[in-house]
C-alpha positions in Angstrom: -60.5 19.4 18.9 -63.6 17.6 20.1 -64.1 15.4 17.1 -62.9 15.0 13.6 -64.5 14.5 10.2 -62.9 12.2 7.7 -62.3 13.6 4.2 -60.9 10.9 1.9 -57.6 9.7 3.6 -57.3 12.8 5.7 -58.6 13.8 9.1 -59.5 17.4 9.4 -61.1 19.4 12.3 -64.9 19.7 12.0 -65.7 22.7 14.2 -65.3 26.1 12.6 -63.2 24.6 9.9 -64.8 25.2 6.6 -61.5 26.6 5.2 -59.7 23.5 6.5 -62.2 21.2 4.9 -61.9 23.0 1.6 -58.1 22.9 1.7 -58.2 19.2 2.7 -60.6 18.3 -0.2 -58.4 20.3 -2.6 -55.3 18.4 -1.3 -57.0 15.1 -1.8 -58.2 16.0 -5.3 -54.7 17.3 -6.2 -53.1 14.1 -4.8 -55.5 11.9 -6.7 -54.9 13.9 -9.9 -51.2 13.7 -9.5 -51.4 9.9 -8.9 -53.5 9.5 -12.0 -51.0 11.5 -14.1 -48.1 9.6 -12.7 -49.9 6.3 -13.5 -50.6 7.7 -17.0 -46.9 8.5 -17.4 -46.0 4.9 -16.4 -48.7 3.7 -18.8 -46.9 5.1 -21.8 -44.2 2.4 -21.4 -45.4 -0.3 -23.7 -43.7 -3.4 -25.0 -45.4 -2.8 -28.4 -43.7 0.6 -28.8 -40.4 -0.8 -27.6 -40.7 -3.5 -30.2 -41.2 -1.0 -32.9 -38.0 0.8 -32.0 -36.1 -2.5 -31.8 -37.4 -3.6 -35.2 -36.4 -0.3 -36.8 -32.9 -0.1 -35.4 -32.1 -3.8 -35.9 -33.3 -3.7 -39.6 -30.8 -4.7 -42.3 -31.1 -1.2 -43.8 -29.1 0.1 -40.8 -26.2 -2.2 -41.7 -25.4 -3.1 -38.1 -25.1 0.6 -36.9 -21.4 0.7 -36.8 -20.2 3.9 -35.2 -19.3 6.5 -37.9 -20.9 4.5 -40.7 -23.9 5.5 -42.8 -26.0 2.9 -40.8 -24.8 4.5 -37.6 -25.8 7.9 -38.8 -29.2 6.7 -39.9 -29.8 5.2 -36.4 -28.8 8.6 -34.9 -31.3 10.3 -37.2 -34.1 8.0 -36.1 -33.4 8.6 -32.4 -33.3 12.3 -32.9 -36.6 12.1 -34.7 -38.1 10.4 -31.7 -36.8 12.9 -29.3 -38.0 15.8 -31.4 -41.5 14.3 -31.7 -41.6 14.0 -27.9 -40.5 17.6 -27.4 -37.4 16.8 -25.4 -35.0 19.8 -25.5 -31.5 19.1 -26.9 -28.3 19.2 -24.8 -25.6 18.6 -27.3 -23.2 21.1 -28.9 -24.3 24.3 -30.5 -27.9 23.8 -29.4 -28.2 20.5 -31.2 -28.8 17.0 -30.0 -25.4 15.9 -31.1 -22.0 15.8 -29.3 -19.6 14.9 -32.1 -16.3 13.0 -31.7 -14.6 12.6 -35.0 -17.1 10.6 -37.1 -19.0 9.5 -34.0 -21.9 11.4 -32.4 -23.4 11.1 -28.9 -27.0 12.2 -28.7 -28.0 14.2 -25.6 -31.3 15.6 -24.4 -32.2 17.3 -21.1 -35.1 17.6 -18.7 -34.5 20.6 -16.5 -35.0 20.1 -12.7 -37.7 22.1 -10.9 -35.9 22.8 -7.6 -33.6 25.9 -7.7 -31.5 24.3 -5.0 -31.1 20.9 -6.7 -31.5 21.5 -10.4 -27.7 21.8 -10.8 -27.4 18.1 -9.8 -27.8 15.8 -12.8 -29.1 12.3 -13.0 -27.9 10.6 -16.2 -29.6 7.7 -17.9 -28.1 6.3 -21.1 -27.7 3.5 -23.6 -25.3 3.0 -26.5 -26.9 2.9 -30.0 -24.0 1.6 -32.1 -23.1 -2.0 -32.9 -20.5 -3.7 -35.0 -21.7 -3.4 -38.6 -20.7 -6.4 -40.7 -18.3 -7.7 -38.0 -14.6 -8.4 -38.1 -12.1 -10.5 -36.1 -11.8 -7.7 -33.5 -15.5 -7.3 -32.6 -17.4 -10.4 -33.7 -17.5 -14.1 -33.0 -18.5 -14.6 -36.7 -19.4 -15.3 -39.3 -18.0 -12.1 -40.7 -19.3 -10.1 -43.7 -22.9 -10.4 -42.7 -25.0 -7.7 -41.1 -24.8 -7.9 -37.3 -28.2 -6.3 -36.4 -27.5 -6.1 -32.7 -31.2 -6.4 -31.7 -30.3 -7.1 -28.1 -26.9 -5.3 -28.2 -28.1 -2.6 -27.9 -31.3 -1.8 -29.8 -33.1 -3.2 -26.8 -31.4 -0.7 -24.5 -32.2 2.2 -26.8 -35.8 1.1 -27.1 -36.2 0.9 -23.3 -34.6 4.3 -22.9 -36.9 5.9 -25.5 -39.9 4.5 -23.6 -38.5 6.0 -20.4 -38.1 9.3 -22.1 -41.7 9.3 -23.2 -42.8 8.5 -19.7 -40.7 11.3 -18.3 -42.4 13.7 -20.7 -45.8 12.7 -19.2 -44.9 13.4 -15.6 -47.3 15.7 -13.7 -44.4 17.9 -12.8 -40.7 18.1 -13.4 -38.5 16.2 -10.9 -36.3 18.3 -8.5 -33.0 17.3 -10.1 -32.1 17.6 -13.8 -32.2 14.5 -15.9 -29.9 14.0 -18.8 -30.8 11.5 -21.5 -27.8 10.1 -23.4 -27.4 7.8 -26.4 -23.8 6.9 -26.7 -21.9 6.2 -29.9 -18.7 4.3 -30.3 -19.3 1.9 -27.3 -18.2 -1.0 -29.5 -15.0 0.8 -30.4 -13.8 1.2 -26.8 -16.5 3.2 -25.0 -15.4 6.2 -27.1 -18.6 8.2 -26.8 -19.0 7.9 -23.0 -15.3 8.6 -22.4 -15.5 11.7 -24.6 -18.6 12.9 -22.6 -16.8 12.5 -19.3 -13.7 14.4 -20.6 -15.6 17.1 -22.5 -19.0 18.1 -21.1 -21.3 20.1 -23.4 -22.1 23.7 -22.6 -25.6 22.7 -21.4 -24.0 21.1 -18.3 -21.7 23.9 -17.4 -21.7 24.5 -13.6 -23.6 21.2 -13.0 -22.6 18.1 -11.1 -23.3 14.6 -12.3 -24.5 12.7 -9.2 -25.8 9.4 -10.6 -25.7 7.4 -13.8 -27.9 4.5 -14.9 -26.8 2.5 -18.0 -29.0 0.2 -20.1 -27.1 -2.4 -22.1 -28.6 -5.5 -23.5 -32.0 -5.6 -21.8 -33.7 -7.7 -24.4 -33.2 -11.2 -23.2 -35.0 -11.3 -19.9 -35.2 -14.9 -18.8 -37.1 -16.1 -15.7 -37.6 -12.4 -14.6 -33.9 -12.3 -13.8 -32.1 -8.9 -14.2 -28.4 -8.4 -13.5 -27.5 -5.2 -11.7 -23.9 -3.9 -11.9 -22.3 -1.1 -9.9 -24.5 -1.1 -6.8 -21.3 -1.1 -4.6 -20.3 2.3 -5.9 -22.3 4.1 -3.3 -23.9 3.3 0.1 -27.6 2.8 -0.3 -27.5 2.3 -4.1 -28.6 -1.3 -3.8 -31.6 -0.3 -1.7 -32.6 2.4 -4.1 -32.8 -0.2 -6.9 -34.7 -2.6 -4.6 -37.2 0.0 -3.5 -37.9 1.0 -7.1 -38.3 -2.7 -8.1 -40.7 -3.4 -5.2 -42.8 -0.3 -5.5 -46.3 -1.5 -6.8 -46.8 1.6 -9.0 -43.7 0.7 -11.0 -45.0 -2.8 -11.7 -41.5 -4.2 -12.1 -41.0 -6.9 -9.4 -38.1 -8.5 -11.2 -35.7 -11.0 -9.6 -32.4 -9.0 -9.2 -28.9 -10.5 -9.3 -26.4 -8.0 -8.0 -23.0 -8.5 -9.7 -20.0 -7.0 -7.9 -17.4 -7.3 -10.6 -16.6 -4.0 -12.4 -15.2 -4.5 -15.9 -14.3 -2.2 -18.7 -17.0 -3.6 -20.9 -19.8 -1.0 -21.2 -20.5 2.7 -20.7 -20.9 2.5 -17.0 -17.1 2.1 -16.7 -16.0 5.7 -17.5 -18.5 7.0 -15.0 -17.1 4.8 -12.3 -13.6 5.8 -13.1 -14.8 9.4 -12.8 -16.1 8.6 -9.3 -19.8 8.9 -10.2 -22.2 6.4 -8.5 -23.4 4.1 -11.3 -25.6 1.1 -11.9 -26.2 -0.9 -15.0 -29.1 -3.1 -16.0 -28.4 -6.1 -18.1 -30.2 -9.4 -18.9 -27.1 -11.4 -19.5 -25.0 -12.8 -22.4 -26.1 -15.4 -24.8 -24.9 -17.4 -27.8 -26.0 -14.7 -30.3 -23.8 -12.1 -28.7 -21.8 -10.2 -31.3 -23.0 -12.5 -34.0 -25.2 -12.0 -37.0 -27.9 -14.1 -35.2 -28.6 -11.3 -32.6 -31.9 -10.6 -34.4 -35.3 -9.2 -33.6 -37.2 -12.4 -33.3 -35.1 -13.5 -30.4 -35.7 -10.4 -28.3 -38.1 -10.7 -25.3 -40.1 -7.6 -26.1 -42.5 -8.1 -23.2 -39.4 -8.2 -20.9 -38.2 -4.8 -21.9 -41.4 -3.2 -20.4 -40.8 -4.1 -16.7 -37.1 -3.1 -17.0 -38.1 0.3 -18.5 -40.6 0.7 -15.7 -37.9 -0.1 -13.1 -35.6 2.4 -14.8 -38.3 5.1 -14.8 -39.1 4.5 -11.2 -35.5 4.5 -10.1 -34.6 7.6 -12.1 -37.6 9.7 -10.9 -37.1 8.6 -7.3 -33.5 9.7 -7.4 -34.2 12.9 -9.2 -37.0 13.8 -6.7 -35.2 12.8 -3.4 -34.9 16.0 -1.3 -32.0 14.5 0.6 -28.4 14.4 -0.8 -27.8 11.4 -3.0 -25.0 9.1 -1.7 -21.5 9.9 -2.7 -19.1 7.6 -4.5 -17.6 4.7 -2.6 -14.1 4.0 -3.7 -13.9 0.5 -2.2 -16.5 -0.6 -4.7 -14.0 -0.6 -7.5 -11.8 -3.2 -5.8 -14.6 -5.5 -4.8 -15.7 -8.5 -6.9 -18.0 -11.5 -6.9 -15.4 -13.2 -4.8 -15.9 -10.5 -2.2 -19.6 -11.0 -2.4 -19.2 -14.7 -1.8 -17.1 -14.1 1.3 -19.6 -11.6 2.8 -22.7 -13.6 1.9 -21.3 -17.1 2.7 -23.7 -19.1 4.9 -22.5 -20.3 8.3 -23.4 -24.0 8.9 -26.1 -24.6 11.6 -23.9 -26.4 14.1 -26.2 -28.2 16.6 -25.6 -27.2 20.2 -24.4 -23.7 19.5 -26.4 -20.9 21.2 -29.1 -19.6 18.9 -30.4 -16.6 20.7 -34.1 -15.6 21.0 -34.9 -15.7 17.3 -32.4 -18.2 15.9 -31.0 -15.7 13.4 -27.4 -14.9 12.6 -26.3 -11.9 10.4 -23.1 -10.5 9.0 -22.2 -6.8 8.6 -21.6 -5.7 5.0 -19.3 -2.6 4.8 -20.8 -1.7 1.4 -24.4 -1.8 2.6 -24.1 -1.2 6.4 -27.9 -0.7 6.7 -28.6 -4.1 5.1 -27.0 -6.8 7.2 -27.1 -10.2 5.4 -28.5 -13.3 7.0 -25.8 -16.0 7.1 -27.3 -18.5 9.6 -30.8 -19.7 10.4 -31.1 -22.2 13.2 -33.3 -25.2 12.6 -36.8 -25.1 14.2 -36.2 -21.5 15.4 -38.7 -18.7 15.1 -36.6 -17.3 12.2 -36.7 -20.7 10.4 -40.5 -21.1 11.0 -41.1 -17.6 9.7 -39.3 -18.5 6.4 -36.1 -16.5 6.9 -33.4 -17.7 4.5 -29.6 -17.3 4.3 -28.8 -14.5 1.8 -31.8 -12.4 2.9 -30.9 -8.8 3.9 -32.8 -7.2 6.8 -34.4 -3.9 5.9 -36.9 -3.1 8.6 -38.3 -4.4 11.9 -41.9 -3.6 12.7 -42.1 -1.1 9.9 -39.1 0.9 11.2 -36.0 1.1 9.0 -32.8 -0.3 10.6 -29.7 1.8 10.6 -27.0 -0.9 11.1 -26.4 -4.4 12.3 -26.0 -3.2 15.9 -29.3 -1.3 15.6 -31.0 -4.5 14.3 -29.6 -6.6 17.1 -30.8 -4.1 19.8 -34.2 -3.9 18.3 -34.6 -7.6 17.9 -33.6 -8.1 21.5 -36.4 -5.7 22.7 -39.0 -6.8 20.1 -42.5 -8.0 21.0 -43.4 -11.6 20.9 -44.8 -11.2 17.4 -42.4 -9.2 15.2 -42.6 -8.2 11.6 -39.4 -8.5 9.6 -39.0 -7.0 6.1 -36.2 -8.6 4.2 -34.7 -8.1 0.7 -34.6 -11.3 -1.2 -33.2 -11.3 -4.8 -34.3 -7.7 -5.2 -37.8 -8.1 -3.8 -39.0 -7.0 -0.4 -40.7 -9.9 1.5 -42.5 -9.5 4.8 -42.1 -12.2 7.4 -43.7 -12.7 10.8 -41.6 -14.0 13.7 -43.2 -15.5 16.8 -41.1 -15.8 19.9 -41.3 -19.1 21.8 -43.4 -19.1 24.9 -41.4 -18.4 28.1 
């Protein structure tokens, strides 16, 4: 090939290559068109639309959406109307959207996967739509007898999920894996809806495997761009999947992520974890209005729902499109806690006089995330310190090459050039740092 001719971002042979040029141009046009359609899908996620859903579901006319009540049934009708309008196929019992359980009803919809080899694998994304009605001593901090509108808990999660569903419907093509949309009932009565789903799968899921679950619960009080992420220890690599989706510019999320290692029986992620299904939950934290009549619409950070829904959309589509096997369940994650996190991430004091190595950087192996060693020591006035490395950072890549383990990281830092690029994860964001080795 004596020379090349540049067509957009591609290099194609120029001699006797009219067919190649045509194919390259077609590929560029198709790629651009696909990117535009993906951007258009993401663009359907809007805080104004989320606000409309929150305002409707948290209106007094729904009487607090208690599971099995007329307000709960009215909320279910509203959700089904939205799914029907978006043209999402039902996945409940008897060809309906509903999966009944006594007087309760889960709402299920499905987006079939496009890959014949992967469509039997199902990525589930869900949010509970019930709340506590008028409140009582078992489910409210009072005062009782007043409508508990549950604007954050969990009209916000339902609104975010409806925005994600709309974006999924605008994708340029279906993801490889099947995506199940679930609105759980009876969460406030003991996770009844999600437990029933785990025990009794609808016919639409016969012969399929649930490979991942993302739960949205109370995402309406984003403060300081801080989002709590639960369950990331239930599979190797799950943390990085969330981080990559958060950092991807196209998703426009860029939230500060706090990874919580405690696993408690307090939301619909729990039955999935018990069933050994890798699971994460997004949550913006508790507040003084939790399970009180004061959890109302005017206190919801509607603009904050949008980046969380974008992160959800990016995470779910990336998982559903990944041609590689998704990570399996990690049993040790159930016994770990924030106390475990503190032990693994605890900083080691910079004791003067101790050998610091070439870069002045000390890390600790994390058995739950072996490819993300955590920085526990940075020597003063070292190249690492001057580059801005901090304790708590997790090393992701060196000179644009992904690391496989702490040993791999150590070997590559030992042989690195005098100027080395380090990509670290810091509170859910990927930060690039430049290390300069001292002169010999």
